[in-house]
C-alpha positions in Angstrom: 0.0 0.0 0.0 2.8 2.4 0.9 4.6 1.6 -2.4 1.3 2.2 -4.3 0.9 5.6 -2.6 4.5 6.6 -3.4 4.1 5.6 -7.0 0.8 7.5 -7.3 2.3 10.7 -5.8 5.3 10.5 -8.1 3.0 10.1 -11.1 1.0 13.2 -9.9 4.2 15.3 -9.8 5.3 14.0 -13.2 1.9 14.9 -14.7 2.0 18.3 -13.1 5.4 19.0 -14.6 4.4 17.6 -18.0 1.3 19.8 -18.1 3.4 22.8 -17.2 5.8 22.1 -20.0 2.9 21.5 -22.4 1.3 24.8 -21.4 4.6 26.7 -22.0 4.9 25.3 -25.4 1.3 25.2 -26.8 1.8 28.7 -28.3 4.4 27.2 -30.7 2.2 24.2 -31.5 1.9 25.0 -35.2 5.0 27.1 -35.7 7.0 24.2 -37.2 4.6 23.5 -40.1 7.0 24.5 -42.9 6.3 24.5 -46.6 10.0 25.5 -47.1 13.0 26.6 -45.1 14.9 29.7 -45.8 18.6 30.6 -45.3 18.4 33.7 -43.1 20.9 36.6 -43.0 21.2 39.2 -40.3 18.9 42.1 -41.1 20.0 44.6 -38.4 23.4 46.1 -37.6 24.2 48.2 -34.5 27.5 50.2 -34.7 29.7 50.9 -31.8 33.1 52.7 -31.5 34.9 49.3 -30.9 32.9 47.1 -33.4 29.4 46.2 -34.2 26.6 43.7 -33.5 24.4 42.0 -36.1 21.1 40.2 -35.4 18.7 37.9 -37.2 15.0 38.5 -36.8 13.9 36.1 -33.9 10.3 36.4 -35.2 11.2 34.4 -38.3 9.3 31.1 -38.3 12.5 29.0 -38.3 13.9 30.7 -35.2 10.6 30.5 -33.4 10.3 26.8 -34.2 13.8 26.1 -32.8 13.2 28.4 -29.8 16.4 30.4 -30.4 17.7 33.8 -31.3 20.9 34.5 -33.1 23.4 37.4 -33.2 26.9 38.1 -34.2 29.5 40.6 -32.9 32.8 41.9 -34.0 35.4 43.4 -31.7 38.4 45.3 -33.0 41.8 45.7 -31.2 41.4 46.8 -27.5 37.6 46.6 -27.8 35.5 45.7 -24.7 31.9 44.5 -25.0 30.5 46.0 -21.8 28.8 43.6 -19.3 25.3 42.3 -19.9 23.2 39.4 -18.9 20.4 37.6 -20.8 17.0 36.0 -20.1 18.1 32.7 -21.5 21.2 30.4 -21.7 23.5 31.0 -24.6 26.4 29.5 -26.4 29.0 31.7 -28.1 31.2 30.3 -30.8 34.5 32.1 -31.5 34.8 32.2 -35.3 38.0 34.3 -35.3 40.4 35.9 -32.8 41.4 35.6 -29.2 41.3 37.5 -25.9 39.7 37.5 -22.5 36.2 37.1 -21.1 34.5 37.1 -17.7 31.4 35.5 -16.1 30.1 37.0 -12.9 28.5 34.2 -11.0 26.3 35.5 -8.2 27.4 34.5 -4.7 30.9 33.4 -5.8 33.7 35.3 -4.1 36.3 37.4 -6.0 39.3 35.2 -5.5 41.8 36.8 -7.9 43.9 39.8 -6.8 46.1 42.1 -8.8 49.8 41.9 -7.8 51.1 45.0 -6.1 54.5 45.7 -4.6 53.8 45.9 -0.9 56.7 48.4 -0.5 55.3 50.8 -3.1 53.6 54.0 -2.2 50.6 52.9 -4.4 50.0 49.9 -2.1 49.7 52.1 0.9 47.1 54.3 -0.9 44.6 51.7 -2.1 43.6 48.1 -1.6 44.3 45.4 -4.2 41.7 44.9 -6.9 39.8 41.6 -6.4 37.5 40.0 -8.9 36.1 36.7 -10.2 38.2 34.6 -12.6 39.1 36.0 -16.0 39.2 33.4 -18.8 41.0 33.3 -22.1 39.5 32.3 -25.4 40.7 31.5 -28.9 39.4 30.7 -32.3 37.1 27.7 -32.3 36.1 27.9 -28.7 32.5 27.4 -27.5 31.7 29.6 -24.5 28.7 28.5 -22.4 27.0 31.5 -20.6 24.2 30.6 -18.2 21.0 32.6 -18.1 21.2 35.7 -15.8 25.0 35.5 -15.4 26.8 38.7 -16.3 29.2 38.4 -19.2 31.9 40.6 -20.7 34.5 40.0 -23.4 37.7 41.8 -24.6 40.0 41.6 -27.6 43.7 42.1 -26.8 45.1 41.2 -30.2 45.4 42.9 -33.6 43.1 40.4 -35.3 39.3 41.3 -35.0 37.3 39.0 -32.8 34.3 37.6 -34.7 31.8 35.6 -32.5 28.3 34.1 -33.1 25.9 33.9 -30.2 22.9 31.6 -29.8 20.2 32.2 -27.1 18.0 29.3 -26.1 14.9 31.4 -25.5 12.5 28.5 -24.9 14.6 26.9 -22.2 12.7 26.2 -19.1 15.2 28.5 -17.4 13.7 31.4 -19.2 10.5 32.4 -17.4 9.8 35.6 -19.4 8.2 35.2 -22.8 10.2 33.6 -25.6 11.6 36.9 -26.9 15.4 37.4 -26.5 16.5 40.2 -24.1 19.9 41.6 -23.2 20.0 43.4 -19.9 22.9 45.9 -20.3 24.8 46.7 -17.1 26.8 49.7 -18.5 26.5 52.3 -21.2 23.6 53.9 -23.1 23.1 51.8 -26.2 20.4 50.4 -28.4 18.9 47.0 -27.4 19.9 44.6 -30.1 16.6 42.7 -30.3 13.9 45.2 -29.2 13.4 46.6 -32.7 11.7 43.4 -33.7 9.0 44.0 -31.2 8.4 47.5 -32.5 9.2 48.9 -29.1 10.9 52.2 -28.2 14.6 51.5 -28.2 16.2 54.6 -26.7 19.1 52.8 -25.0 19.9 52.8 -21.3 21.2 50.2 -18.9 19.8 48.6 -15.8 21.2 51.4 -13.6 19.7 54.1 -15.9 16.2 53.3 -14.5 17.1 53.8 -10.9 17.0 57.2 -9.3 20.3 59.0 -8.4 19.2 58.8 -4.7 18.8 55.0 -4.8 22.1 54.4 -6.6 24.1 56.9 -4.4 22.7 55.1 -1.3 23.4 51.6 -2.7 27.0 52.2 -3.8 27.8 54.8 -1.1 29.3 57.1 -3.8 28.7 60.7 -4.9 26.2 61.6 -7.6 28.9 62.5 -10.3 29.9 58.8 -10.2 26.2 57.8 -10.3 25.6 59.8 -13.5 28.3 57.7 -15.3 26.8 54.5 -13.8 23.4 55.6 -15.4 25.1 56.3 -18.7 24.3 60.0 -18.7 27.8 61.1 -19.8 28.0 58.8 -22.8 29.3 59.9 -26.2 26.7 58.9 -28.8 29.2 56.7 -30.8 30.4 54.6 -27.9 27.6 52.0 -27.9 27.9 48.5 -26.3 31.5 48.0 -27.5 34.0 50.5 -26.4 37.7 51.1 -27.0 40.0 50.7 -24.0 42.8 53.3 -24.4 46.1 51.7 -23.6 44.7 48.3 -23.3 42.9 46.5 -20.4 44.8 45.8 -17.2 43.5 42.5 -15.7 44.9 39.4 -14.0 44.2 36.3 -16.1 45.5 33.1 -14.4 46.0 29.8 -16.3 42.8 27.8 -16.9 42.0 25.0 -14.6 39.4 22.3 -14.8 37.4 21.7 -11.6 35.1 18.7 -10.9 32.5 18.8 -8.3 29.5 16.5 -8.5 27.2 16.2 -5.5 23.7 14.6 -5.4 20.9 14.2 -2.8 18.1 11.7 -3.1 14.9 11.7 -1.1 11.7 9.7 -1.6 8.5 11.8 -1.9 6.7 9.9 0.9 9.4 10.7 3.5 9.8 14.3 2.6 9.0 17.2 4.9 6.2 19.5 3.7 6.8 22.6 5.8 9.6 24.8 7.2 9.6 28.0 9.2 11.3 31.1 7.8 9.8 33.7 10.1 11.3 36.0 12.7 12.2 33.3 15.2 14.5 31.5 12.7 18.2 32.5 12.4 18.7 34.8 9.4 20.7 33.9 6.3 21.6 37.6 5.9 21.5 40.0 8.8 22.6 43.6 9.3 21.5 45.0 12.7 21.2 48.5 11.2 19.3 47.5 8.1 17.3 44.2 8.6 17.4 40.5 7.9 16.6 38.0 5.2 15.7 34.3 5.4 15.3 31.9 2.5 14.0 28.4 1.8 14.7 26.3 -1.3 14.9 22.7 -2.4 18.2 22.2 -0.4 16.3 23.1 2.8 13.0 21.5 1.8 13.6 18.9 -1.0 9.9 18.7 -1.9 10.2 22.2 -3.4 12.1 20.6 -6.2 8.9 18.9 -7.4 6.9 22.1 -7.1 9.5 24.3 -8.7 9.1 26.9 -6.0 11.0 28.6 -3.2 10.6 31.7 -1.0 12.3 34.4 1.0 11.2 36.4 4.1 12.6 39.9 4.6 12.5 42.5 7.3 13.9 46.0 6.5 14.2 48.9 9.0 13.0 52.4 8.2 15.1 54.2 5.5 17.2 51.0 4.9 17.1 49.3 1.6 17.9 46.1 -0.3 20.3 46.9 -3.2 19.4 46.6 -6.9 19.4 43.0 -7.8 17.7 40.5 -10.2 16.5 36.9 -10.1 18.5 34.8 -12.4 16.1 31.9 -12.9 12.7 32.9 -11.4 9.8 35.3 -11.4 9.3 36.9 -8.0 5.9 37.8 -6.4 6.5 40.1 -3.5 3.7 40.3 -0.9 3.9 43.0 1.8 3.1 41.5 5.2 3.6 44.7 7.3 4.4 48.4 6.6 5.3 49.8 3.2 8.3 50.3 1.0 9.3 52.4 -2.0 10.2 50.0 -4.8 11.7 50.5 -8.2 11.8 47.9 -10.9 13.8 48.4 -14.2 13.4 46.4 -17.4 16.0 45.4 -20.0 15.8 48.8 -21.8 16.6 50.8 -18.7 13.0 51.9 -18.2 11.6 52.2 -14.7 8.5 50.0 -15.1 7.5 50.4 -11.4 8.2 53.3 -9.1 5.9 53.4 -6.1 4.9 52.2 -2.7 4.1 48.6 -1.9 1.8 48.7 1.0 0.6 46.0 3.4 -1.6 43.4 1.8 -0.5 44.3 -1.8 1.5 42.1 -4.1 4.0 43.0 -6.9 5.2 40.7 -9.6 8.9 41.2 -10.6 9.7 39.3 -13.8 12.9 37.2 -14.1 16.0 39.3 -14.8 14.2 42.7 -14.1 16.3 44.6 -11.6 14.6 45.6 -8.3 15.5 47.7 -5.3 13.4 48.7 -2.3 13.6 51.3 0.5 11.6 50.8 3.7 9.1 53.6 4.6 8.1 52.0 7.8 9.8 51.1 11.1 9.7 47.5 9.9 8.8 46.5 6.3 8.1 42.8 6.3 7.5 40.9 3.1 7.5 37.4 1.7 8.6 36.7 -1.9 7.4 33.6 -3.7 9.7 32.5 -6.5 9.0 30.2 -9.4 12.1 28.1 -9.2 13.0 25.5 -6.5 16.5 26.9 -6.3 16.0 30.6 -7.1 19.2 32.6 -7.3 19.7 36.4 -7.1 22.5 38.6 -8.4 23.3 41.7 -6.5 24.3 44.7 -8.7 25.8 46.7 -5.8 27.6 46.1 -2.5 30.0 43.4 -1.3 30.4 40.3 -3.6 28.2 41.9 -6.2 28.4 42.3 -10.0 30.2 45.6 -9.5 32.6 44.5 -6.8 33.7 41.4 -8.8 34.6 43.3 -12.0 38.2 44.1 -12.6 38.8 47.8 -11.7 39.9 48.6 -15.2 36.8 47.1 -16.7 34.7 49.3 -14.4 36.7 52.4 -15.3 36.4 51.8 -19.1 32.8 50.6 -19.0 31.6 53.7 -17.2 34.1 56.3 -18.5 35.5 56.9 -15.0 39.0 57.7 -13.6 40.4 54.7 -11.8 39.9 56.2 -8.3 36.2 56.7 -8.9 35.9 53.2 -10.4 37.4 52.0 -7.1 34.8 53.9 -5.1 32.0 52.3 -7.2 33.4 48.9 -6.5 34.3 49.2 -2.9 32.4 52.0 -1.1 29.4 49.9 -0.1 30.8 47.2 2.3 27.3 45.6 2.8 26.1 42.4 1.2 22.4 42.9 0.4 20.8 45.1 3.1 22.1 48.7 3.3 21.5 50.8 6.5 20.0 54.4 6.2 22.4 57.0 4.9 24.2 59.1 7.5 22.0 62.2 6.6 18.9 60.2 7.2 20.2 58.9 10.5 21.0 62.4 11.7 17.5 63.6 10.8 16.0 60.7 12.7 18.2 61.4 15.8 17.2 65.1 15.8 13.5 64.2 15.5 
């Protein structure tokens, strides 16, 4: 009887997952009924100072049937394609050239440091630059870039780099619609695919949509740095691929292959079905001046793997905030339990698609990869966020161990057109991980009141 019950429950979850898969793909039910196939050429070209990007129309029937989008980019000598992330996994084939690239994996520490002579005066004035691993590439390489992971690439040779990129837009990891989206993290350039949706394509990056106040607070820097972060001081011709004057200064160690395979098995009938993440539970992230955060996913509660869901519980003090971040692999539904918060949400074109207060009893849907930040307007803003992935992951854009802190300093300087000392401030001034206390001016006002 117990075995029969276990088999029945397993079949239930399999049917649930199959129906979900079927629902996601019924829109393309008839898209593969071809009378003939056509060899497609790129029909759009976006020029930058350091190269160009060409795209194929993803609305063509062939691409929709395959569930992919295709683009090609060319980098000239000393050209840097500024960081971006995408709503779907991608493969990049290096047709020609060689150079360096980086992937910023959320939650991974910056383990590579620039070598500095400890006896030099320069060492006394500033800390060493730390960042995540920088890789090398050469002709014939395939580069796998996971969905939601920030990516940048640089050509350090005289030969142009030519690369072809395929986005798997119908991957189950993509919980937006099946249209390809690049979420630029620097600059003020045209979105390479948005023209095919007949949308306004005025440029802008993720930071462009956040207010100067939010960014200044998040990064703990002055507003002149924030303006570069938002792409306000861009030259029109710069685009997504910029020239690095004098070449890029980065530490690129030898490649090393790591193997790490772990697995956990649990039968459905012995699984726990509940777990507390409220106030009484130790926090995953805590800042006494700002608040706390607790999460639950399939590692804590394995049954969530079958449901494809996870959750987080947050408590934020008045005038504190959680930094701009995005969900790599899930949509997030934020429900306000107590108090209210000022929330800003930014789409892939740098547009602020939500800028208002989330009050107690109200819910806000934040789509996968859309960047979000919040500032508490109550003594304690409490919320629960339901996420549509059993191991939902976030990528912080500001603060310790974030996208910004893990970029090489020279990449920051050249991406945002900043002197190196200001790039250092953008990387290092905010020492907090996710929750940022009120700014000093706000603390003083509160004390006086």
